[in-house]
N, C-alpha and C positions, 0 to 999 in steps of 0.2 A: 493771342491776338483775336480781336473781334472784327468781323467784317460787316459793313453796312452796304447793302445793295442800293443802287440808285434807280431812277426811272429809265436809265439808258443801259441796255445789256452790255455787260463786260466792264463797265465803269464802276469802281467801288472805292469806298473809303475804309481805311484800316485803322483800328485803334489798338496799339500795342499794349501789352501788359507792362505796367510801370512799377518798378520796385523802388520805394523811397525809404530812407531812414535819416538819422541825424547827420550822416556824412554827405548826403545828396541823393541822387537817383540813378537808375540804370534801366535800360530797355533794349530789346532787340528790334532794330528797324527792318531787318531782313533775316529770314531763316529759311533756307531752301526746303527743308522737310515740311515746315508749316505751310509755306506758300504752295507747295505741291499738293498737300492735303486740302487746301482751300481752293484748288483749281486755278491758281495764279501762275504766271510765267516764273521760271526759276533761272533762266539763262540770260543774265544781264552782262553785257560786254563792254559797257562804257559808263563811267561815273563822272558826273559834272557837278560843279558848284559855282554859284554866282553871288555877288553882293549887289543889292539894289537899295538905293535911297528911298525914303518915304515918298510916295507919289509916282514912282516909276512903273510904267506899264510895259511888259515884255510879251510880244505875241500879236497875233495868234499864229503860231508856227507849226509846221509839220514837214515830214520828209516823204517824198514820193517813193513808190515801189521801184526797185527792190530794196530800198533803204528805209522803208517805213519803220518807225520806232514805237514801241510801247515804252511808257515812262512810269517809274515809281518815284513820286515827288513828295518832298517834305521840307519844312523849314528847320534850320538848326538854331537860328535865333530870329526873333521878329514874328511877323504876322502878314499873311497875304490872302487875297481872294484869288483862288485858283480856278481857271475856267477851261472846260473841255467841250469842244463842239464836235458832234458826230458828223464826219464827212464820208461815211460808208454809204455809197449810193443805193445799195440794196437794203439798208437798214430801215426798219419802221420808224426810227427816231432820227433819220437823216435831217441834218440842219438844226437839230435841237441841241441845247447846251445844258450843262450842269455846273454849278458853282460850289466850291468847297472853301471854307475858311480854314486854312492851315495855320496852326499856331505852335510856337515853340513851347508854350506852357502846357499844352495837351499832347504834343508830339504825334498828332494824327497824320496820316499818310494817305495819298490818293494814288490809285493805279489807273493810268490812262492807257488803254490798249492802242495798238496800231489802228489807223483809220480815224484818228481824232486830231483836230487842230487844238493846240494848247497855248495858254498864256496865263499871266498873272499880273496883279497889281500889288505893289508893296504898300501895306497900310501903315508900316513903320519901317525903319531901316532893317533890312532882312538879309540873312544868309540863307540861300535856297539851294537845296541839294536834289539831284535826280539821277537815278540809274536808268540806263537805256538798254533795250533788247537788241539794238542794232547800232552800228557805228554811224557817226555823222558823215554825210557826204555832201559837199558844197553844191555839186550839180543837181542833187535831189531835193534841195531845200525849197520850201515854198511857204506861203502863209496867206492869211485873210486879214483884211483891214480890221484893226482892233475895235473900232467903233462903227462897224457896218450896221446901217440902220435896219436892214432886214433881219439881222440876228437879234437886235435889240437887247444887248447884254447890259445889265446894270453893274457897272464896275465899282459903284459905291464911292466914287471920288470925282472931284471937279478939278480942272486944270492939271491933268496928268503930264508927266514927263515921258515923251515917246521918242524913240530913235528916228532919225531921218529915214532909215531903211523901213521901219514899221509904218511910217506915215504914208508910204506910197504902195503898200501891199494892195492887191486887188480885192474886190468885194466877193462875197460868197456867190452871188448871182453870176458874176463874170467868170468864175471858175467852174461852178457846178450847175447853173441854171436856177430855176425858181425853187423856193422852199415848198415842201409838201404842206398841205393843210394840217393844222394841229388839232 
């Protein structure tokens, strides 16, 4: 596995070693020993999968402490723009975001640590998979409006399909105050 560091501490993109031959292909999406050696979490307690039609935006979601979750995310089929927003108040990159294009043809993976809001837009019909470092807790769920003007995220799509629940999420400013100067 190869690791690509991002401009935001703790947020990484992972490229697994893919073995291909005339029968197809194989890769490890998770290996405890390798993750430990790379300094990544190894204790995932929940595994989730969703299907999203092209144009669906999900997010920006997060879980409040003590149920904050780190997420290991990838697509099984399809393609997404995956977005992680740093919501760690003491972080020098507080309020900044990173975008990954996760693709089933490259099988790249993103690790989003605790302390991030997370969302994605399906660029085509997509099966999305993610492992979590903590269990989901309804009472701890929260989120940020997907198209928050202060975050200025380029979702790369017009006329998205967004759930009623995600359309009424609060803004970053209403949850955390002003963004730091970049």
